[in-house]
Backbone bond lengths (Angstrom), bond angles and torsions (degrees), N, CA, C in turn:
res aa  C-N    CA-C-N  psi(-1)  N-CA   C-N-CA  omega(-1)  CA-C   N-CA-C  phi
1 M - - - 1.380 - - 1.487 111.35 -
2 Q 1.313 115.23 131.63 1.491 119.79 -177.11 1.548 110.13 -100.32
3 D 1.286 112.83 138.61 1.491 117.45 -179.86 1.562 103.56 -109.89
4 H 1.301 120.44 106.67 1.550 124.35 -174.43 1.614 104.87 -68.85
5 I 1.247 121.06 -29.50 1.421 118.82 -179.61 1.498 111.90 -67.33
6 H 1.279 117.55 -43.64 1.446 118.19 -179.33 1.469 116.70 -82.53
7 E 1.350 119.22 -14.18 1.426 123.76 176.19 1.632 105.86 -70.08
8 R 1.251 115.38 -31.69 1.516 114.36 -179.95 1.499 117.07 -80.96
9 I 1.306 111.13 -13.89 1.547 115.40 178.66 1.520 106.77 -71.57
10 G 1.314 115.68 133.00 1.385 124.66 177.32 1.496 111.25 -149.69
11 F 1.277 121.04 174.80 1.444 122.15 175.91 1.490 111.18 -94.25
12 R 1.323 118.28 136.26 1.412 119.48 171.29 1.495 110.76 -108.04
13 E 1.208 111.30 131.01 1.547 114.17 179.59 1.588 106.75 -118.33
14 I 1.309 112.03 160.53 1.475 118.30 175.37 1.467 110.16 -119.01
15 D 1.339 113.60 132.24 1.512 117.55 178.92 1.545 111.49 -74.93
16 E 1.354 114.70 -179.24 1.388 119.60 -175.06 1.511 113.90 -64.40
17 H 1.367 119.37 -17.82 1.426 120.49 178.82 1.506 113.77 -100.41
18 G 1.295 114.10 6.50 1.569 119.75 170.11 1.534 108.67 89.88
19 N 1.349 119.05 9.64 1.431 120.97 176.04 1.528 109.68 -86.07
20 A 1.371 114.76 145.58 1.490 120.14 -177.41 1.497 105.56 -79.98
21 V 1.355 112.58 132.11 1.439 118.43 174.10 1.531 108.00 -89.94
22 P 1.348 116.17 142.74 1.544 117.26 -176.83 1.499 114.17 -55.74
23 A 1.285 114.95 148.69 1.446 122.64 -176.01 1.535 110.79 -59.11
24 V 1.323 119.43 146.27 1.411 121.64 175.58 1.514 109.50 -107.45
25 S 1.286 115.11 121.27 1.513 120.45 177.78 1.516 109.51 -113.97
26 P 1.336 115.23 135.60 1.507 119.65 -177.96 1.462 115.76 -68.03
27 H 1.410 109.74 -15.76 1.508 113.45 -172.96 1.523 113.68 -100.12
28 V 1.285 115.52 -16.13 1.475 121.58 -179.97 1.561 108.35 -117.96
29 P 1.338 114.95 118.89 1.473 119.86 178.56 1.573 108.95 -64.44
30 E 1.239 111.74 152.52 1.528 117.06 -179.36 1.451 111.80 -75.07
31 Q 1.259 118.83 133.37 1.493 125.26 176.68 1.479 109.90 -73.61
32 P 1.302 117.51 133.71 1.424 114.71 179.16 1.533 109.13 -72.67
33 D 1.270 115.05 148.16 1.537 118.89 -177.68 1.500 107.51 -71.75
34 P 1.316 118.04 136.02 1.585 119.54 179.98 1.537 101.75 -67.48
35 A 1.291 108.46 152.63 1.394 120.93 -179.57 1.626 105.34 -67.47
36 R 1.313 113.30 123.88 1.441 118.55 -179.25 1.564 111.10 -73.79
37 K 1.213 122.73 116.78 1.421 125.01 179.49 1.553 106.10 -91.98
38 R 1.211 116.33 109.57 1.513 120.29 -176.41 1.507 105.38 -102.24
39 S 1.369 113.38 123.80 1.490 115.67 174.50 1.479 112.45 -74.44
40 S 1.300 118.02 128.26 1.420 122.23 177.85 1.485 116.10 -82.86
41 I 1.362 115.41 -5.32 1.428 120.12 -175.18 1.567 108.73 -114.00
42 N 1.396 111.11 120.90 1.456 114.99 -177.28 1.516 102.91 -103.30
43 P 1.329 118.58 123.46 1.497 124.93 -175.37 1.510 108.67 -67.11
44 F 1.217 119.55 -32.32 1.580 118.31 176.75 1.421 112.57 -70.98
45 I 1.280 118.78 -34.47 1.540 116.35 174.90 1.557 110.92 -70.52
46 I 1.282 116.87 -38.08 1.451 121.44 174.10 1.520 109.71 -53.46
47 A 1.435 114.32 -48.54 1.477 117.48 -176.49 1.573 110.05 -65.01
48 L 1.379 113.75 -34.72 1.528 114.92 -180.00 1.561 110.16 -71.20
49 W 1.319 115.47 -29.82 1.508 115.84 172.92 1.458 114.32 -65.92
50 V 1.392 115.39 -41.09 1.487 121.05 178.67 1.588 106.89 -66.35
51 L 1.286 117.46 -44.30 1.466 116.97 179.18 1.437 113.76 -63.21
52 D 1.412 117.90 -34.36 1.379 121.37 174.83 1.534 117.70 -65.12
53 A 1.363 109.68 -43.70 1.475 115.76 172.04 1.472 112.64 -56.34
54 A 1.308 116.95 -49.42 1.486 123.62 -178.48 1.540 111.07 -60.67
55 L 1.242 117.99 -39.46 1.528 121.78 177.20 1.549 108.98 -62.66
56 I 1.324 115.07 -50.90 1.564 115.63 -176.54 1.480 112.37 -68.79
57 I 1.399 119.50 -37.28 1.454 123.39 174.45 1.537 109.10 -61.14
58 F 1.327 118.64 -51.56 1.410 119.71 -179.96 1.483 113.37 -62.51
59 G 1.313 116.54 -37.89 1.438 119.47 178.78 1.507 113.75 -64.37
60 L 1.258 118.09 -40.09 1.496 123.94 179.12 1.475 107.67 -69.29
61 W 1.339 117.43 -38.25 1.507 119.59 -177.04 1.532 107.88 -68.80
62 A 1.343 113.57 -42.79 1.522 115.86 -177.16 1.540 110.21 -69.16
63 L 1.361 116.71 -31.86 1.403 116.46 178.23 1.513 113.82 -71.35
64 S 1.322 117.65 -36.96 1.482 119.55 174.29 1.506 112.32 -67.16
65 E 1.433 118.41 -40.22 1.509 117.74 174.51 1.441 114.01 -59.43
66 A 1.355 118.88 -40.99 1.463 125.11 -174.16 1.568 105.99 -68.78
67 A 1.319 114.65 -44.58 1.496 119.80 -176.51 1.571 108.02 -66.66
68 A 1.384 116.78 -37.93 1.440 118.28 176.59 1.570 114.17 -64.48
69 A 1.351 112.77 -34.34 1.538 117.48 -179.14 1.419 107.30 -70.70
70 M 1.380 120.30 -33.72 1.479 120.40 179.72 1.562 113.49 -75.47
71 A 1.365 112.28 -24.56 1.495 114.04 -178.24 1.546 113.63 -73.88
72 G 1.291 117.19 -16.79 1.444 117.00 176.07 1.550 105.42 136.98
73 P 1.423 113.41 166.58 1.381 119.82 179.82 1.483 117.06 -62.45
74 T 1.335 117.63 129.33 1.466 119.80 171.42 1.486 106.38 -129.98
75 Q 1.356 114.09 -176.40 1.442 116.76 -175.96 1.528 111.36 -76.96
76 F 1.326 120.97 -27.56 1.429 125.52 -178.57 1.459 119.15 -102.48
77 N 1.381 115.42 20.35 1.456 119.52 -177.54 1.442 110.51 -71.25
78 T 1.351 114.87 147.94 1.447 121.70 172.46 1.469 113.21 -86.37
79 S 1.379 117.22 172.30 1.478 116.55 -175.31 1.591 107.65 -69.92
80 P 1.300 115.59 162.62 1.446 121.98 177.67 1.527 113.78 -58.70
81 Q 1.369 112.89 -39.73 1.424 118.51 -179.69 1.612 109.14 -63.93
82 L 1.342 116.32 -46.45 1.407 116.92 -177.67 1.569 110.18 -68.21
83 S 1.265 116.81 -33.28 1.501 118.46 -176.27 1.610 104.84 -71.26
84 F 1.314 119.29 -34.08 1.527 122.12 -179.57 1.593 106.06 -68.23
85 M 1.354 111.46 -39.09 1.590 113.63 -173.91 1.563 104.36 -71.44
86 L 1.355 119.17 -39.31 1.446 123.67 -177.97 1.502 108.87 -66.05
87 M 1.302 123.28 -43.83 1.369 124.68 177.98 1.443 112.06 -69.71
88 S 1.298 121.00 -30.03 1.525 121.44 178.32 1.501 113.86 -70.28
89 Y 1.457 114.91 -43.37 1.335 118.43 -178.21 1.554 118.71 -91.26
90 T 1.253 121.04 -11.83 1.441 126.06 -172.72 1.528 110.83 -63.51
91 P 1.419 119.92 -42.67 1.482 116.88 178.25 1.490 114.92 -61.85
92 Y 1.364 115.36 -32.43 1.490 117.52 -179.86 1.574 115.31 -78.57
93 V 1.306 110.83 -27.20 1.438 116.53 176.26 1.500 112.63 -73.92
94 L 1.356 115.33 -37.98 1.484 121.47 174.31 1.479 108.88 -67.89
95 L 1.326 118.36 -46.74 1.476 122.20 -178.30 1.609 106.77 -60.09
96 G 1.300 119.98 -42.16 1.485 121.82 -178.62 1.492 106.82 -62.74
97 G 1.369 118.04 -43.99 1.529 122.85 -179.09 1.536 108.16 -59.92
98 V 1.254 119.14 -46.26 1.542 120.26 -177.56 1.494 108.69 -66.01
99 L 1.425 113.52 -43.96 1.569 111.45 -178.09 1.525 111.56 -68.44
100 L 1.269 117.79 -32.43 1.409 120.12 177.47 1.488 114.33 -67.23
101 T 1.411 112.76 -36.04 1.549 118.45 175.80 1.514 107.59 -66.54
102 A 1.341 119.59 -43.55 1.432 122.18 -175.46 1.541 105.83 -65.64
103 A 1.290 121.14 -44.08 1.458 123.80 -179.73 1.565 111.54 -63.24
104 L 1.228 117.39 -43.71 1.530 118.85 177.44 1.556 109.45 -66.97
105 L 1.339 120.37 -35.86 1.425 119.49 -177.80 1.664 108.25 -70.37
106 F 1.272 109.35 -35.46 1.619 113.61 179.64 1.509 106.17 -68.95
107 W 1.362 120.25 -39.72 1.436 121.05 176.61 1.534 114.43 -59.50
108 H 1.373 110.56 -47.61 1.501 114.49 174.13 1.522 116.00 -58.86
109 A 1.354 116.13 -39.62 1.445 122.86 174.51 1.566 109.74 -59.51
110 V 1.317 120.18 -48.59 1.451 122.69 177.32 1.510 110.35 -60.89
111 Q 1.233 119.54 -48.15 1.510 120.43 176.99 1.528 113.49 -60.36
112 W 1.268 117.35 -37.89 1.442 122.95 179.26 1.565 107.53 -64.14
113 Q 1.302 115.38 -46.85 1.431 120.64 -175.51 1.580 111.52 -67.88
114 K 1.412 115.61 -27.32 1.511 118.89 -177.31 1.506 103.89 -74.55
115 K 1.309 124.17 -22.07 1.398 126.38 -174.38 1.580 110.08 -83.18
116 R 1.309 113.26 -22.75 1.484 121.17 179.20 1.467 110.58 -94.52
117 P 1.302 120.10 140.81 1.526 123.42 179.77 1.489 111.46 -65.41
């Protein structure tokens, strides 16, 4: 004779983090945990690397355009107003690109160290 009330009774334990461990039943074997597939690619970090590359490429392009405008008139020169704007914002764009690169490399170093014991 089976007693359904007592079949559901099991022990509940708490792990070291305070999370409840699934109940242990003597009649039901434990199911093995499915293999956790951990994605190693973070789309937000990829987007930040793309943004970083765009900032550095744009900063170098703006620097070369502004320097070409100061060198003298050529056929492909931009307007003086655009050259002034490029020269005004270029240092900050390049600084932002360098700081973003440093932050991303620091993040990668922290993630790499977390995987090592």
